[in-house]
Residue frames as qw, qx, qy, qz and C-alpha x, y, z in Angstrom:
[[0.052, -0.177, 0.974, -0.133, 14.26, -0.09, -0.13],
 [0.624, -0.116, -0.437, -0.638, 11.33, -2.26, -1.14],
 [0.276, -0.173, 0.816, -0.477, 9.53, -4.07, 1.68],
 [0.638, 0.343, 0.592, -0.354, 6.42, -5.12, -0.25],
 [0.002, -0.156, 0.702, 0.695, 5.58, -6.17, -3.78],
 [0.663, 0.127, -0.108, -0.730, 2.44, -6.56, -5.81],
 [0.394, -0.146, 0.897, -0.137, 1.10, -10.05, -5.15],
 [0.477, 0.453, 0.753, 0.032, -1.64, -10.20, -7.77],
 [0.155, 0.227, 0.459, 0.845, -2.58, -8.60, -11.04],
 [0.102, 0.615, 0.553, -0.553, -5.07, -5.78, -10.52],
 [0.355, 0.751, 0.452, 0.325, -7.11, -3.65, -12.88],
 [0.269, 0.308, -0.046, 0.912, -6.04, -0.07, -13.52],
 [0.143, -0.500, -0.623, 0.585, -7.45, 2.10, -10.75],
 [0.041, -0.109, 0.164, 0.980, -8.11, 5.07, -13.06],
 [0.387, -0.193, -0.505, -0.747, -11.60, 4.06, -14.20],
 [0.445, -0.330, -0.825, 0.110, -12.85, 2.43, -11.00],
 [0.410, -0.767, -0.142, -0.473, -15.19, 3.83, -8.34],
 [0.218, -0.634, 0.580, -0.463, -14.03, 4.16, -4.74],
 [0.838, -0.194, 0.404, -0.311, -15.64, 0.84, -3.74],
 [0.916, 0.394, -0.067, 0.041, -14.23, -0.94, -6.79],
 [0.323, 0.719, -0.505, 0.351, -10.74, 0.39, -5.96],
 [0.488, -0.514, 0.575, -0.409, -10.94, -0.97, -2.43],
 [0.937, 0.052, 0.305, -0.165, -11.97, -4.40, -3.68],
 [0.734, 0.635, -0.216, 0.109, -9.44, -4.30, -6.53],
 [0.193, 0.692, -0.581, 0.383, -6.50, -3.70, -4.14],
 [0.764, -0.450, 0.307, -0.345, -7.62, -6.12, -1.41],
 [0.893, -0.185, 0.385, 0.138, -4.90, -8.71, -0.87],
 [0.646, 0.759, -0.033, 0.078, -2.87, -7.08, -3.62],
 [0.193, 0.789, -0.517, 0.271, 0.48, -6.89, -1.80],
 [0.936, -0.247, -0.207, 0.144, 2.90, -9.24, -0.05],
 [0.396, -0.841, 0.340, 0.141, 5.97, -8.71, 2.13],
 [0.654, 0.624, -0.425, 0.043, 9.24, -9.20, 0.23],
 [0.542, 0.247, -0.662, 0.455, 11.49, -9.86, 3.23],
 [0.623, -0.679, -0.360, -0.146, 9.98, -10.50, 6.68],
 [0.716, -0.339, -0.208, 0.574, 13.31, -10.23, 8.54],
 [0.305, 0.213, 0.096, 0.923, 14.12, -6.88, 6.94],
 [0.300, -0.644, -0.373, -0.597, 10.66, -5.54, 7.67],
 [0.685, -0.620, -0.366, 0.111, 11.05, -6.31, 11.38],
 [0.585, -0.060, -0.143, 0.796, 14.17, -4.11, 11.57],
 [0.048, 0.289, 0.135, 0.947, 12.20, -0.94, 10.88],
 [0.042, -0.504, -0.703, 0.499, 9.79, 0.84, 13.22],
 [0.249, 0.695, 0.096, -0.668, 9.15, 3.87, 11.00],
 [0.466, 0.179, 0.737, 0.456, 8.14, 3.09, 7.42],
 [0.268, 0.545, -0.043, -0.793, 7.32, 5.52, 4.63],
 [0.566, 0.399, 0.697, 0.186, 5.14, 4.38, 1.73],
 [0.022, 0.464, -0.258, -0.847, 5.72, 6.46, -1.40],
 [0.484, 0.513, 0.703, 0.091, 3.05, 6.67, -4.10],
 [0.266, 0.128, 0.359, 0.886, 2.93, 8.82, -7.22],
 [0.329, -0.250, -0.195, -0.889, -0.74, 9.81, -6.97],
 [0.038, 0.231, 0.886, -0.401, -3.61, 9.20, -4.57],
 [0.345, -0.325, -0.424, -0.771, -7.32, 9.35, -5.27],
 [0.742, -0.495, -0.250, -0.376, -9.01, 7.18, -2.65],
 [0.246, -0.660, 0.638, -0.311, -5.92, 5.98, -0.77],
 [0.966, -0.056, 0.060, -0.244, -6.76, 2.32, -1.39],
 [0.779, 0.404, -0.388, 0.282, -3.23, 1.41, -2.53],
 [0.065, 0.556, -0.544, 0.625, -1.58, 3.10, 0.47],
 [0.695, -0.345, 0.302, -0.554, -4.11, 1.55, 2.81],
 [0.984, 0.081, -0.115, -0.109, -3.63, -1.97, 1.46],
 [0.600, 0.454, -0.491, 0.439, 0.17, -1.73, 1.69],
 [0.205, -0.518, 0.490, -0.671, -0.11, -0.43, 5.28],
 [0.875, -0.209, 0.137, -0.415, -2.44, -3.31, 6.21],
 [0.910, 0.254, -0.303, 0.125, 0.04, -5.80, 4.74],
 [0.334, 0.511, -0.532, 0.587, 2.95, -4.28, 6.68],
 [0.461, -0.458, 0.373, -0.662, 0.98, -4.11, 9.96],
 [0.961, -0.089, -0.118, -0.235, 0.13, -7.83, 9.71],
 [0.852, 0.198, -0.318, 0.364, 3.86, -8.60, 9.80],
 [0.419, 0.072, -0.370, 0.826, 5.08, -5.76, 12.02],
 [0.250, -0.782, -0.556, -0.128, 2.27, -4.45, 14.26],
 [0.459, -0.668, -0.166, 0.563, 4.63, -2.11, 16.14],
 [0.425, 0.143, 0.325, 0.833, 5.61, -0.18, 13.01],
 [0.143, 0.719, 0.238, -0.637, 4.61, 3.43, 12.43],
 [0.495, 0.323, 0.623, 0.513, 3.59, 3.91, 8.81],
 [0.086, 0.658, 0.032, -0.748, 3.60, 7.20, 6.92],
 [0.615, 0.541, 0.523, 0.236, 2.35, 7.88, 3.41],
 [0.128, -0.563, 0.234, 0.782, 4.15, 10.25, 1.06],
 [0.552, 0.584, 0.583, 0.119, 2.28, 11.16, -2.12],
 [0.332, -0.060, 0.304, 0.891, 3.50, 13.29, -5.01],
 [0.247, -0.086, -0.289, -0.921, 0.06, 14.26, -6.34],
 [0.328, 0.293, 0.765, -0.470, -3.65, 13.94, -5.70],
 [0.119, -0.171, -0.682, -0.701, -6.39, 13.25, -8.20],
 [0.388, 0.200, 0.480, -0.761, -9.87, 14.52, -7.48],
 [0.121, -0.126, -0.863, -0.474, -12.48, 12.28, -8.98]]
């Protein structure tokens, strides 16, 4: 079930430094359905790969703004060491 969506076009994260990734993802997501989001207290964010965690972090920040009581977990399939 999708609770957030990408709100702006961002550069590919693959060639960016850690700081550039954080800036690139800032404000990058929006809540799809506020009412649906408020129904859930435990939320799992699934990502295919994590390097710096900037995507997971930005999605979590977006969710917390709309549902501060939620508990957010990140599930990642792989990790890239850069």
